[in-house]
LOGU-106841 format. One record per atom (N, C-alpha, C): x, y, z; residue number from 1; residue in one letter. Coordinates in pm, 1 decimal. Last residue first. Example, Ala and Ser with C-alpha at 12.3 -4.5 7.8 and 13.67 -1.06 7.14 Angstrom:
2
+----------+----------+----------+-----+----+
|        X |        Y |        Z |   i | aa |
+----------+----------+----------+-----+----+
|   1285.0 |   -225.0 |    708.0 |   2 |  S |
|   1367.0 |   -106.0 |    714.0 |   2 |  S |
|   1290.0 |      3.0 |    787.0 |   2 |  S |
|   1319.0 |   -569.0 |    780.0 |   1 |  A |
|   1230.0 |   -450.0 |    780.0 |   1 |  A |
|   1320.0 |   -330.0 |    780.0 |   1 |  A |
+----------+----------+----------+-----+----+
This chain:
145
+----------+----------+----------+-----+----+
|        X |        Y |        Z |   i | aa |
+----------+----------+----------+-----+----+
|  -5478.6 |  -4538.8 |  16850.9 | 145 |  X |
|  -5507.6 |  -4448.5 |  16961.7 | 145 |  X |
|  -5407.1 |  -4338.1 |  16965.5 | 145 |  X |
|  -5628.2 |  -4713.0 |  16585.9 | 144 |  X |
|  -5512.7 |  -4644.1 |  16639.3 | 144 |  X |
|  -5556.8 |  -4548.7 |  16748.0 | 144 |  X |
|  -5725.6 |  -5003.9 |  16434.2 | 143 |  X |
|  -5767.3 |  -4904.4 |  16533.0 | 143 |  X |
|  -5640.8 |  -4844.2 |  16590.8 | 143 |  X |
|  -5821.7 |  -5147.1 |  16137.3 | 142 |  X |
|  -5706.2 |  -5099.2 |  16211.8 | 142 |  X |
|  -5755.5 |  -4988.9 |  16305.3 | 142 |  X |
|  -5953.1 |  -5421.7 |  15984.6 | 141 |  X |
|  -5987.2 |  -5306.7 |  16065.2 | 141 |  X |
|  -5865.6 |  -5269.9 |  16148.8 | 141 |  X |
|  -6017.8 |  -5575.0 |  15679.1 | 140 |  X |
|  -5919.2 |  -5546.2 |  15782.1 | 140 |  X |
|  -5959.3 |  -5418.9 |  15852.8 | 140 |  X |
|  -6194.6 |  -5843.2 |  15529.5 | 139 |  X |
|  -6187.5 |  -5702.8 |  15566.7 | 139 |  X |
|  -6085.8 |  -5687.1 |  15678.6 | 139 |  X |
|  -6238.9 |  -6054.5 |  15260.8 | 138 |  X |
|  -6166.3 |  -6035.3 |  15386.4 | 138 |  X |
|  -6156.0 |  -5885.4 |  15409.5 | 138 |  X |
|  -6530.4 |  -6204.9 |  15127.7 | 137 |  X |
|  -6430.8 |  -6099.0 |  15124.3 | 137 |  X |
|  -6365.9 |  -6086.8 |  15261.7 | 137 |  X |
|  -6636.9 |  -6496.9 |  14954.3 | 136 |  X |
|  -6622.2 |  -6422.5 |  15079.6 | 136 |  X |
|  -6511.1 |  -6318.9 |  15065.3 | 136 |  X |
|  -6649.0 |  -6652.8 |  14730.3 | 135 |  X |
|  -6715.1 |  -6522.6 |  14724.2 | 135 |  X |
|  -6701.0 |  -6440.8 |  14850.9 | 135 |  X |
|  -6630.2 |  -6951.9 |  14915.6 | 134 |  X |
|  -6628.9 |  -6885.5 |  14784.8 | 134 |  X |
|  -6706.4 |  -6753.7 |  14789.6 | 134 |  X |
|  -6459.2 |  -6937.2 |  15229.6 | 133 |  X |
|  -6584.1 |  -6963.4 |  15156.0 | 133 |  X |
|  -6577.3 |  -6891.3 |  15021.7 | 133 |  X |
|  -6129.1 |  -7067.4 |  15273.3 | 132 |  X |
|  -6225.5 |  -6957.0 |  15274.3 | 132 |  X |
|  -6347.7 |  -6992.4 |  15190.1 | 132 |  X |
|  -6065.8 |  -7373.2 |  15450.5 | 131 |  X |
|  -6058.4 |  -7296.8 |  15325.9 | 131 |  X |
|  -6160.4 |  -7183.3 |  15331.1 | 131 |  X |
|  -5928.4 |  -7391.9 |  15781.4 | 130 |  X |
|  -6039.5 |  -7411.0 |  15687.6 | 130 |  X |
|  -6024.0 |  -7321.6 |  15564.5 | 130 |  X |
|  -5598.1 |  -7514.8 |  15835.7 | 129 |  X |
|  -5693.0 |  -7403.8 |  15844.5 | 129 |  X |
|  -5805.8 |  -7426.2 |  15743.4 | 129 |  X |
|  -5547.7 |  -7853.7 |  15948.0 | 128 |  X |
|  -5525.7 |  -7743.4 |  15854.4 | 128 |  X |
|  -5633.3 |  -7635.8 |  15871.0 | 128 |  X |
|  -5468.2 |  -7941.9 |  16286.0 | 127 |  X |
|  -5561.9 |  -7948.0 |  16172.7 | 127 |  X |
|  -5534.6 |  -7831.3 |  16078.2 | 127 |  X |
|  -5140.8 |  -8046.6 |  16386.7 | 126 |  X |
|  -5254.0 |  -7953.3 |  16393.5 | 126 |  X |
|  -5340.6 |  -7962.1 |  16267.1 | 126 |  X |
|  -5075.6 |  -8394.8 |  16445.2 | 125 |  X |
|  -5044.6 |  -8271.4 |  16372.8 | 125 |  X |
|  -5163.6 |  -8177.3 |  16383.0 | 125 |  X |
|  -5061.7 |  -8545.6 |  16771.3 | 124 |  X |
|  -5122.0 |  -8528.6 |  16638.9 | 124 |  X |
|  -5085.8 |  -8394.9 |  16576.9 | 124 |  X |
|  -4748.1 |  -8646.1 |  16913.4 | 123 |  X |
|  -4872.5 |  -8569.9 |  16921.3 | 123 |  X |
|  -4930.7 |  -8550.2 |  16781.4 | 123 |  X |
|  -4639.7 |  -8987.3 |  16880.5 | 122 |  X |
|  -4617.3 |  -8843.9 |  16858.7 | 122 |  X |
|  -4750.0 |  -8770.2 |  16869.0 | 122 |  X |
|  -4540.5 |  -9252.3 |  17070.2 | 121 |  X |
|  -4658.2 |  -9189.1 |  17010.1 | 121 |  X |
|  -4633.4 |  -9039.8 |  17000.0 | 121 |  X |
|  -4223.5 |  -9387.5 |  16982.0 | 120 |  X |
|  -4310.5 |  -9319.6 |  17078.5 | 120 |  X |
|  -4426.3 |  -9255.2 |  17005.1 | 120 |  X |
|  -4051.7 |  -9483.0 |  16790.9 | 119 |  X |
|  -4160.3 |  -9570.0 |  16835.2 | 119 |  X |
|  -4252.6 |  -9505.9 |  16936.9 | 119 |  X |
|  -3779.2 |  -9294.5 |  16910.3 | 118 |  X |
|  -3835.4 |  -9378.1 |  16803.9 | 118 |  X |
|  -3943.8 |  -9467.7 |  16862.5 | 118 |  X |
|  -3813.7 |  -8982.9 |  17069.1 | 117 |  X |
|  -3786.8 |  -9125.6 |  17085.1 | 117 |  X |
|  -3852.3 |  -9201.3 |  16970.3 | 117 |  X |
|  -3659.8 |  -8680.2 |  16968.0 | 116 |  X |
|  -3780.0 |  -8761.5 |  16980.8 | 116 |  X |
|  -3737.8 |  -8906.7 |  16993.3 | 116 |  X |
|  -3492.1 |  -8384.5 |  17091.5 | 115 |  X |
|  -3494.8 |  -8519.2 |  17035.1 | 115 |  X |
|  -3632.6 |  -8583.0 |  17051.7 | 115 |  X |
|  -3288.9 |  -8097.7 |  17086.7 | 114 |  X |
|  -3424.7 |  -8151.3 |  17099.6 | 114 |  X |
|  -3427.8 |  -8285.7 |  17029.0 | 114 |  X |
|  -3030.7 |  -7943.5 |  17254.6 | 113 |  X |
|  -3061.1 |  -8052.0 |  17161.8 | 113 |  X |
|  -3203.0 |  -8099.1 |  17191.3 | 113 |  X |
|  -2866.8 |  -7624.6 |  17290.5 | 112 |  X |
|  -2969.5 |  -7723.3 |  17327.3 | 112 |  X |
|  -2992.6 |  -7822.1 |  17214.8 | 112 |  X |
|  -2635.5 |  -7411.0 |  17432.5 | 111 |  X |
|  -2661.3 |  -7500.4 |  17320.9 | 111 |  X |
|  -2760.2 |  -7605.9 |  17367.6 | 111 |  X |
|  -2724.2 |  -7085.1 |  17556.3 | 110 |  X |
|  -2671.9 |  -7218.8 |  17576.8 | 110 |  X |
|  -2710.9 |  -7304.5 |  17456.7 | 110 |  X |
|  -2667.4 |  -6735.5 |  17635.1 | 109 |  X |
|  -2717.0 |  -6844.3 |  17552.0 | 109 |  X |
|  -2660.1 |  -6977.3 |  17598.8 | 109 |  X |
|  -2748.9 |  -6411.0 |  17725.7 | 108 |  X |
|  -2687.7 |  -6535.8 |  17770.6 | 108 |  X |
|  -2751.1 |  -6648.3 |  17688.3 | 108 |  X |
|  -2687.0 |  -6103.9 |  17566.5 | 107 |  X |
|  -2775.7 |  -6219.3 |  17579.3 | 107 |  X |
|  -2695.4 |  -6340.7 |  17625.5 | 107 |  X |
|  -2597.3 |  -5805.6 |  17728.0 | 106 |  X |
|  -2551.0 |  -5921.6 |  17652.8 | 106 |  X |
|  -2649.4 |  -6035.4 |  17674.7 | 106 |  X |
|  -2599.3 |  -5459.6 |  17735.8 | 105 |  X |
|  -2675.6 |  -5580.5 |  17763.8 | 105 |  X |
|  -2629.0 |  -5690.7 |  17670.7 | 105 |  X |
|  -2470.3 |  -5174.4 |  17885.4 | 104 |  X |
|  -2446.6 |  -5279.6 |  17786.7 | 104 |  X |
|  -2524.2 |  -5402.8 |  17829.0 | 104 |  X |
|  -2524.5 |  -4837.1 |  17928.1 | 103 |  X |
|  -2564.9 |  -4970.1 |  17971.5 | 103 |  X |
|  -2540.9 |  -5066.0 |  17856.9 | 103 |  X |
|  -2378.0 |  -4530.7 |  18039.2 | 102 |  X |
|  -2404.2 |  -4630.3 |  17935.4 | 102 |  X |
|  -2446.3 |  -4760.6 |  18000.6 | 102 |  X |
|  -2408.8 |  -4178.2 |  18114.3 | 101 |  X |
|  -2394.6 |  -4319.6 |  18146.3 | 101 |  X |
|  -2422.5 |  -4408.1 |  18026.9 | 101 |  X |
|  -2361.0 |  -3864.0 |  18275.1 | 100 |  X |
|  -2374.0 |  -3944.2 |  18153.8 | 100 |  X |
|  -2353.1 |  -4090.5 |  18192.0 | 100 |  X |
|  -2432.5 |  -3544.9 |  18415.5 |  99 |  X |
|  -2422.9 |  -3690.6 |  18429.5 |  99 |  X |
|  -2435.9 |  -3756.6 |  18293.4 |  99 |  X |
|  -2320.3 |  -3252.5 |  18558.8 |  98 |  X |
|  -2355.3 |  -3317.2 |  18432.0 |  98 |  X |
|  -2333.3 |  -3466.6 |  18451.6 |  98 |  X |
|  -2425.4 |  -2993.8 |  18781.1 |  97 |  X |
|  -2359.3 |  -3122.7 |  18755.3 |  97 |  X |
|  -2406.5 |  -3175.9 |  18620.8 |  97 |  X |
|  -2357.3 |  -2663.7 |  18906.2 |  96 |  X |
|  -2434.3 |  -2758.8 |  18826.3 |  96 |  X |
|  -2354.5 |  -2888.0 |  18812.4 |  96 |  X |
|  -2380.9 |  -2337.7 |  19057.7 |  95 |  X |
|  -2326.6 |  -2473.8 |  19057.3 |  95 |  X |
|  -2418.5 |  -2567.9 |  18978.2 |  95 |  X |
|  -2386.5 |  -2045.8 |  18845.7 |  94 |  X |
|  -2451.1 |  -2130.4 |  18945.7 |  94 |  X |
|  -2390.0 |  -2271.2 |  18941.2 |  94 |  X |
|  -2280.5 |  -1893.8 |  18637.3 |  93 |  X |
|  -2201.3 |  -1914.2 |  18757.2 |  93 |  X |
|  -2264.5 |  -1999.3 |  18864.3 |  93 |  X |
|  -2412.6 |  -1880.6 |  18398.8 |  92 |  X |
|  -2430.3 |  -1767.4 |  18489.1 |  92 |  X |
|  -2358.6 |  -1786.8 |  18622.4 |  92 |  X |
|  -2356.2 |  -2119.1 |  18282.2 |  91 |  X |
|  -2308.4 |  -1999.3 |  18214.3 |  91 |  X |
|  -2313.9 |  -1877.9 |  18306.8 |  91 |  X |
|  -2288.8 |  -2331.1 |  18570.3 |  90 |  X |
|  -2366.1 |  -2289.7 |  18453.5 |  90 |  X |
|  -2301.8 |  -2165.8 |  18392.6 |  90 |  X |
|  -2015.0 |  -2541.1 |  18666.0 |  89 |  X |
|  -2099.3 |  -2423.7 |  18685.0 |  89 |  X |
|  -2174.6 |  -2393.6 |  18555.9 |  89 |  X |
|  -1960.9 |  -2872.7 |  18792.6 |  88 |  X |
|  -1918.6 |  -2751.4 |  18723.1 |  88 |  X |
|  -2011.3 |  -2636.3 |  18755.9 |  88 |  X |
|  -1889.3 |  -3220.5 |  18807.2 |  87 |  X |
|  -1936.5 |  -3097.6 |  18872.2 |  87 |  X |
|  -1882.6 |  -2976.6 |  18796.0 |  87 |  X |
|  -2000.3 |  -3508.6 |  18647.7 |  86 |  X |
|  -1900.1 |  -3402.3 |  18648.5 |  86 |  X |
|  -1961.2 |  -3277.6 |  18711.4 |  86 |  X |
|  -2036.6 |  -3851.6 |  18667.5 |  85 |  X |
|  -2095.0 |  -3722.5 |  18702.2 |  85 |  X |
|  -1982.4 |  -3620.5 |  18713.4 |  85 |  X |
|  -2092.8 |  -4146.4 |  18487.0 |  84 |  X |
|  -1996.3 |  -4045.9 |  18529.6 |  84 |  X |
|  -2071.0 |  -3916.6 |  18556.9 |  84 |  X |
|  -2148.2 |  -4503.2 |  18480.6 |  83 |  X |
|  -2186.4 |  -4362.6 |  18468.8 |  83 |  X |
|  -2078.8 |  -4271.8 |  18521.3 |  83 |  X |
|  -2253.3 |  -4819.8 |  18359.6 |  82 |  X |
|  -2148.9 |  -4732.8 |  18413.9 |  82 |  X |
|  -2191.5 |  -4588.6 |  18392.1 |  82 |  X |
|  -2385.9 |  -5148.6 |  18378.2 |  81 |  X |
|  -2403.2 |  -5004.2 |  18361.5 |  81 |  X |
|  -2283.4 |  -4931.4 |  18419.6 |  81 |  X |
|  -2469.9 |  -5452.2 |  18224.2 |  80 |  X |
|  -2375.0 |  -5377.6 |  18307.3 |  80 |  X |
|  -2391.6 |  -5229.7 |  18275.8 |  80 |  X |
|  -2680.2 |  -5736.9 |  18210.5 |  79 |  X |
|  -2657.9 |  -5594.7 |  18182.8 |  79 |  X |
|  -2554.6 |  -5538.3 |  18278.4 |  79 |  X |
|  -2766.1 |  -6028.5 |  18053.2 |  78 |  X |
|  -2679.9 |  -5974.3 |  18158.5 |  78 |  X |
|  -2649.7 |  -5829.4 |  18121.2 |  78 |  X |
|  -3047.4 |  -6243.6 |  17993.7 |  77 |  X |
|  -2958.9 |  -6133.3 |  17958.2 |  77 |  X |
|  -2876.8 |  -6093.3 |  18079.9 |  77 |  X |
|  -3143.7 |  -6575.3 |  17879.3 |  76 |  X |
|  -3151.3 |  -6457.8 |  17965.3 |  76 |  X |
|  -3058.6 |  -6348.4 |  17915.4 |  76 |  X |
|  -3121.1 |  -6771.3 |  17696.0 |  75 |  X |
|  -3177.9 |  -6809.7 |  17825.8 |  75 |  X |
|  -3187.4 |  -6692.8 |  17922.9 |  75 |  X |
|  -3143.0 |  -6851.9 |  17360.6 |  74 |  X |
|  -3125.4 |  -6741.7 |  17455.6 |  74 |  X |
|  -3195.1 |  -6779.9 |  17585.5 |  74 |  X |
|  -2980.5 |  -7128.2 |  17217.3 |  73 |  X |
|  -3105.1 |  -7074.4 |  17270.4 |  73 |  X |
|  -3073.1 |  -6963.3 |  17370.1 |  73 |  X |
|  -2838.8 |  -7286.4 |  16936.2 |  72 |  X |
|  -2821.6 |  -7195.3 |  17047.4 |  72 |  X |
|  -2956.4 |  -7136.2 |  17087.8 |  72 |  X |
|  -2929.5 |  -7629.4 |  16846.3 |  71 |  X |
|  -2886.3 |  -7492.2 |  16824.6 |  71 |  X |
|  -2878.6 |  -7412.5 |  16952.6 |  71 |  X |
|  -3117.3 |  -7874.1 |  16687.2 |  70 |  X |
|  -2999.0 |  -7848.6 |  16767.9 |  70 |  X |
|  -2956.1 |  -7705.3 |  16741.5 |  70 |  X |
|  -3373.5 |  -8112.6 |  16641.8 |  69 |  X |
|  -3329.3 |  -7973.4 |  16636.3 |  69 |  X |
|  -3210.2 |  -7956.7 |  16729.6 |  69 |  X |
|  -3403.5 |  -8385.2 |  16644.6 |  68 |  X |
|  -3486.8 |  -8310.1 |  16551.7 |  68 |  X |
|  -3445.9 |  -8163.4 |  16540.3 |  68 |  X |
|  -3247.8 |  -8685.5 |  16671.5 |  67 |  X |
|  -3230.9 |  -8544.4 |  16705.5 |  67 |  X |
|  -3306.6 |  -8464.7 |  16600.3 |  67 |  X |
|  -3411.5 |  -8978.8 |  16767.1 |  66 |  X |
|  -3372.6 |  -8892.6 |  16654.8 |  66 |  X |
|  -3357.9 |  -8751.2 |  16707.2 |  66 |  X |
|  -3339.9 |  -9293.1 |  16934.2 |  65 |  X |
|  -3391.0 |  -9156.6 |  16928.2 |  65 |  X |
|  -3345.7 |  -9089.9 |  16799.5 |  65 |  X |
|  -3426.4 |  -9629.6 |  17049.2 |  64 |  X |
|  -3338.4 |  -9522.8 |  17002.0 |  64 |  X |
|  -3409.2 |  -9388.5 |  16994.5 |  64 |  X |
|  -3538.0 |  -9859.7 |  17151.1 |  63 |  X |
|  -3592.5 |  -9810.5 |  17023.3 |  63 |  X |
|  -3508.2 |  -9697.0 |  16965.7 |  63 |  X |
|  -3430.5 |  -9912.2 |  17402.7 |  62 |  X |
|  -3373.4 |  -9980.0 |  17285.7 |  62 |  X |
|  -3426.3 |  -9929.0 |  17151.3 |  62 |  X |
|  -3467.5 |  -9581.9 |  17554.3 |  61 |  X |
|  -3453.6 |  -9726.7 |  17557.2 |  61 |  X |
|  -3401.5 |  -9782.7 |  17425.6 |  61 |  X |
|  -3502.0 |  -9313.1 |  17600.8 |  60 |  X |
|  -3576.1 |  -9373.6 |  17490.4 |  60 |  X |
|  -3565.0 |  -9526.0 |  17486.4 |  60 |  X |
|  -3339.6 |  -9250.8 |  17825.9 |  59 |  X |
|  -3480.7 |  -9210.8 |  17822.1 |  59 |  X |
|  -3561.5 |  -9288.4 |  17718.0 |  59 |  X |
|  -3088.7 |  -9356.2 |  17755.2 |  58 |  X |
|  -3154.4 |  -9401.0 |  17878.5 |  58 |  X |
|  -3304.1 |  -9370.3 |  17875.0 |  58 |  X |
|  -3037.5 |  -9212.8 |  17521.5 |  57 |  X |
|  -3049.3 |  -9358.9 |  17515.0 |  57 |  X |
|  -3120.3 |  -9413.1 |  17637.9 |  57 |  X |
|  -3018.7 |  -8956.4 |  17636.3 |  56 |  X |
|  -3125.8 |  -8983.8 |  17539.4 |  56 |  X |
|  -3145.9 |  -9133.8 |  17522.9 |  56 |  X |
|  -2789.5 |  -8996.3 |  17799.2 |  55 |  X |
|  -2918.7 |  -8963.7 |  17861.3 |  55 |  X |
|  -3034.4 |  -8992.2 |  17765.8 |  55 |  X |
|  -2594.0 |  -9044.7 |  17603.2 |  54 |  X |
|  -2620.8 |  -9147.2 |  17704.4 |  54 |  X |
|  -2756.5 |  -9123.0 |  17770.2 |  54 |  X |
|  -2606.6 |  -8797.9 |  17472.5 |  53 |  X |
|  -2641.0 |  -8920.2 |  17399.1 |  53 |  X |
|  -2672.1 |  -9033.0 |  17497.0 |  53 |  X |
|  -2510.7 |  -8631.2 |  17673.9 |  52 |  X |
|  -2649.7 |  -8615.6 |  17629.2 |  52 |  X |
|  -2695.3 |  -8740.7 |  17554.0 |  52 |  X |
|  -2243.9 |  -8714.7 |  17686.0 |  51 |  X |
|  -2330.5 |  -8734.1 |  17803.0 |  51 |  X |
|  -2477.4 |  -8723.7 |  17764.6 |  51 |  X |
|  -2166.8 |  -8630.4 |  17430.9 |  50 |  X |
|  -2151.5 |  -8771.4 |  17468.5 |  50 |  X |
|  -2241.8 |  -8802.9 |  17587.2 |  50 |  X |
|  -2210.0 |  -8358.1 |  17455.4 |  49 |  X |
|  -2294.2 |  -8434.5 |  17362.3 |  49 |  X |
|  -2284.2 |  -8584.1 |  17390.4 |  49 |  X |
|  -2007.6 |  -8288.9 |  17632.9 |  48 |  X |
|  -2145.6 |  -8278.7 |  17678.8 |  48 |  X |
|  -2238.5 |  -8357.6 |  17587.2 |  48 |  X |
|  -1786.0 |  -8323.7 |  17464.6 |  47 |  X |
|  -1799.6 |  -8406.7 |  17584.2 |  47 |  X |
|  -1943.4 |  -8404.5 |  17635.2 |  47 |  X |
|  -1849.7 |  -8125.2 |  17270.9 |  46 |  X |
|  -1829.7 |  -8265.4 |  17232.3 |  46 |  X |
|  -1847.0 |  -8358.2 |  17351.4 |  46 |  X |
|  -1869.3 |  -7881.3 |  17419.4 |  45 |  X |
|  -1985.0 |  -7935.6 |  17348.7 |  45 |  X |
|  -1969.2 |  -8082.9 |  17312.4 |  45 |  X |
|  -1777.1 |  -7795.4 |  17737.7 |  44 |  X |
|  -1724.5 |  -7851.7 |  17613.8 |  44 |  X |
|  -1835.9 |  -7926.1 |  17540.9 |  44 |  X |
|  -2065.5 |  -7641.4 |  17886.3 |  43 |  X |
|  -1920.5 |  -7658.0 |  17875.5 |  43 |  X |
|  -1878.7 |  -7708.9 |  17738.7 |  43 |  X |
|  -2368.1 |  -7814.8 |  17845.3 |  42 |  X |
|  -2292.4 |  -7717.6 |  17924.0 |  42 |  X |
|  -2143.2 |  -7744.7 |  17909.9 |  42 |  X |
|  -2661.3 |  -7845.5 |  17666.2 |  41 |  X |
|  -2522.6 |  -7889.1 |  17674.5 |  41 |  X |
|  -2441.9 |  -7779.0 |  17742.6 |  41 |  X |
|  -2988.4 |  -7935.1 |  17754.3 |  40 |  X |
|  -2892.5 |  -7825.7 |  17740.1 |  40 |  X |
|  -2752.3 |  -7882.2 |  17757.8 |  40 |  X |
|  -3238.3 |  -8119.1 |  17589.5 |  39 |  X |
|  -3124.1 |  -8122.7 |  17679.5 |  39 |  X |
|  -3033.0 |  -8004.1 |  17649.2 |  39 |  X |
|  -3570.0 |  -8230.1 |  17561.2 |  38 |  X |
|  -3473.9 |  -8125.9 |  17527.0 |  38 |  X |
|  -3364.5 |  -8124.8 |  17634.0 |  38 |  X |
|  -3760.4 |  -8509.0 |  17427.6 |  37 |  X |
|  -3727.8 |  -8404.3 |  17522.2 |  37 |  X |
|  -3627.6 |  -8305.4 |  17468.3 |  37 |  X |
|  -3996.6 |  -8781.4 |  17395.1 |  36 |  X |
|  -3871.2 |  -8714.1 |  17364.6 |  36 |  X |
|  -3841.8 |  -8606.6 |  17466.8 |  36 |  X |
|  -4211.6 |  -8933.2 |  17479.1 |  35 |  X |
|  -4201.8 |  -8904.0 |  17335.5 |  35 |  X |
|  -4069.1 |  -8838.3 |  17297.9 |  35 |  X |
|  -4198.0 |  -8941.3 |  17750.5 |  34 |  X |
|  -4181.1 |  -9068.6 |  17679.6 |  34 |  X |
|  -4163.7 |  -9046.8 |  17529.9 |  34 |  X |
|  -4001.2 |  -8646.4 |  17828.8 |  33 |  X |
|  -4125.3 |  -8723.8 |  17828.7 |  33 |  X |
|  -4098.5 |  -8854.4 |  17756.5 |  33 |  X |
|  -3843.3 |  -8352.8 |  17945.8 |  32 |  X |
|  -3833.7 |  -8495.9 |  17917.5 |  32 |  X |
|  -3972.2 |  -8558.2 |  17924.2 |  32 |  X |
|  -3647.1 |  -8057.0 |  17928.9 |  31 |  X |
|  -3779.0 |  -8121.1 |  17921.6 |  31 |  X |
|  -3757.1 |  -8269.0 |  17894.1 |  31 |  X |
|  -3383.2 |  -8017.0 |  18016.5 |  30 |  X |
|  -3476.5 |  -7904.9 |  18015.1 |  30 |  X |
|  -3619.2 |  -7957.6 |  18016.3 |  30 |  X |
|  -3118.3 |  -8145.9 |  18184.5 |  29 |  X |
|  -3242.1 |  -8186.3 |  18118.6 |  29 |  X |
|  -3341.4 |  -8071.6 |  18131.4 |  29 |  X |
|  -2796.8 |  -8056.7 |  18118.4 |  28 |  X |
|  -2911.4 |  -8022.0 |  18202.7 |  28 |  X |
|  -3035.5 |  -8060.8 |  18125.2 |  28 |  X |
|  -2459.2 |  -8179.1 |  18128.6 |  27 |  X |
|  -2588.7 |  -8160.1 |  18063.4 |  27 |  X |
|  -2690.0 |  -8115.9 |  18167.7 |  27 |  X |
|  -2112.1 |  -8086.9 |  18091.2 |  26 |  X |
|  -2223.2 |  -8154.0 |  18155.5 |  26 |  X |
|  -2349.5 |  -8129.7 |  18075.8 |  26 |  X |
|  -1767.9 |  -8007.8 |  18142.3 |  25 |  X |
|  -1883.2 |  -8030.4 |  18055.9 |  25 |  X |
|  -1989.8 |  -8105.2 |  18134.3 |  25 |  X |
|  -1545.5 |  -7991.4 |  18296.3 |  24 |  X |
|  -1590.8 |  -7868.7 |  18232.2 |  24 |  X |
|  -1710.2 |  -7890.5 |  18140.8 |  24 |  X |
|  -1423.5 |  -8209.5 |  18401.2 |  23 |  X |
|  -1533.4 |  -8154.3 |  18478.1 |  23 |  X |
|  -1593.5 |  -8030.7 |  18413.7 |  23 |  X |
|  -1211.3 |  -8256.3 |  18238.0 |  22 |  X |
|  -1325.6 |  -8346.6 |  18224.6 |  22 |  X |
|  -1445.8 |  -8295.4 |  18302.0 |  22 |  X |
|  -1037.4 |  -8054.5 |  18325.2 |  21 |  X |
|  -1095.5 |  -8047.3 |  18191.8 |  21 |  X |
|  -1216.1 |  -8138.7 |  18178.2 |  21 |  X |
|   -973.2 |  -8147.5 |  18585.2 |  20 |  X |
|  -1034.7 |  -8016.1 |  18565.6 |  20 |  X |
|  -1103.1 |  -8008.8 |  18430.9 |  20 |  X |
|   -854.9 |  -8393.5 |  18530.1 |  19 |  X |
|   -975.2 |  -8388.1 |  18614.2 |  19 |  X |
|  -1047.9 |  -8255.8 |  18596.0 |  19 |  X |
|   -635.1 |  -8305.9 |  18380.8 |  18 |  X |
|   -736.3 |  -8392.6 |  18318.1 |  18 |  X |
|   -864.8 |  -8389.1 |  18398.1 |  18 |  X |
|   -499.7 |  -8156.0 |  18579.3 |  17 |  X |
|   -545.7 |  -8091.5 |  18455.5 |  17 |  X |
|   -653.9 |  -8173.4 |  18388.3 |  17 |  X |
|   -442.8 |  -8352.7 |  18771.3 |  16 |  X |
|   -528.2 |  -8238.9 |  18807.3 |  16 |  X |
|   -583.1 |  -8170.1 |  18683.4 |  16 |  X |
|   -271.3 |  -8513.9 |  18619.3 |  15 |  X |
|   -396.8 |  -8570.2 |  18670.4 |  15 |  X |
|   -492.8 |  -8458.0 |  18707.4 |  15 |  X |
|    -59.6 |  -8331.4 |  18577.3 |  14 |  X |
|   -135.6 |  -8385.2 |  18464.0 |  14 |  X |
|   -269.2 |  -8442.8 |  18509.4 |  14 |  X |
|     28.6 |  -8292.3 |  18841.2 |  13 |  X |
|    -21.7 |  -8179.2 |  18764.0 |  13 |  X |
|   -105.1 |  -8226.9 |  18645.1 |  13 |  X |
|    114.9 |  -8550.8 |  18903.6 |  12 |  X |
|      6.4 |  -8490.0 |  18980.9 |  12 |  X |
|    -55.7 |  -8373.8 |  18905.2 |  12 |  X |
|    324.1 |  -8573.5 |  18718.6 |  11 |  X |
|    210.1 |  -8665.5 |  18713.3 |  11 |  X |
|     91.2 |  -8607.3 |  18787.6 |  11 |  X |
|    496.2 |  -8370.8 |  18812.9 |  10 |  X |
|    439.8 |  -8362.9 |  18677.2 |  10 |  X |
|    317.3 |  -8451.8 |  18665.3 |  10 |  X |
|    558.2 |  -8474.7 |  19065.7 |   9 |  X |
|    494.4 |  -8343.1 |  19054.4 |   9 |  X |
|    428.1 |  -8328.5 |  18917.7 |   9 |  X |
|    684.6 |  -8713.8 |  18994.8 |   8 |  X |
|    563.2 |  -8718.1 |  19076.3 |   8 |  X |
|    486.6 |  -8586.6 |  19065.9 |   8 |  X |
|    905.8 |  -8615.7 |  18859.7 |   7 |  X |
|    810.4 |  -8700.1 |  18787.8 |   7 |  X |
|    678.2 |  -8705.8 |  18862.2 |   7 |  X |
|   1033.7 |  -8486.2 |  19075.3 |   6 |  X |
|    990.0 |  -8408.7 |  18959.1 |   6 |  X |
|    884.4 |  -8486.4 |  18880.2 |   6 |  X |
|   1090.0 |  -8707.6 |  19237.7 |   5 |  X |
|   1002.7 |  -8602.2 |  19287.9 |   5 |  X |
|    947.9 |  -8520.3 |  19172.4 |   5 |  X |
|   1263.0 |  -8845.7 |  19066.1 |   4 |  X |
|   1142.7 |  -8912.7 |  19116.0 |   4 |  X |
|   1042.9 |  -8808.3 |  19165.5 |   4 |  X |
|   1476.5 |  -8667.4 |  19022.3 |   3 |  X |
|   1386.9 |  -8700.5 |  18910.6 |   3 |  X |
|   1259.6 |  -8768.5 |  18955.8 |   3 |  X |
|   1524.7 |  -8407.7 |  19272.1 |   2 |  X |
|   1543.6 |  -8543.7 |  19220.7 |   2 |  X |
|   1439.3 |  -8576.2 |  19114.9 |   2 |  X |
|   1632.8 |  -8084.3 |  19220.2 |   1 |  X |
|   1514.2 |  -8162.4 |  19249.5 |   1 |  X |
|   1535.8 |  -8302.7 |  19191.0 |   1 |  X |
+----------+----------+----------+-----+----+
């Protein structure tokens, strides 16, 4: 194989690999408002975080943003089942079958980033619970069926 053809094949393979790897990350906007939002990172976390940072800058503008929470979130489950049936006979000779099975359930997760925009009006904090009245007693009622 001539060196020019080999070099061309290697270059094409490298370009395809880079294109494939760069396409392995992305973001999904879960929630967005003027006060902030939540973004799901898909694929390579570092590359997806770069894209998420660009989206948060676009949403919040020049005032910037603060990441308030980051972590894995359960988004669903995936179950697989398998079973086996065996034919046989009872102790008295009658035909019988025995069945057994298992089910495995796996939680599907994704990495999410919650952020707030700087300078955006934040929702008011919830009011504190009222203090109990002096001398008041707390009673508990449990009903069982």
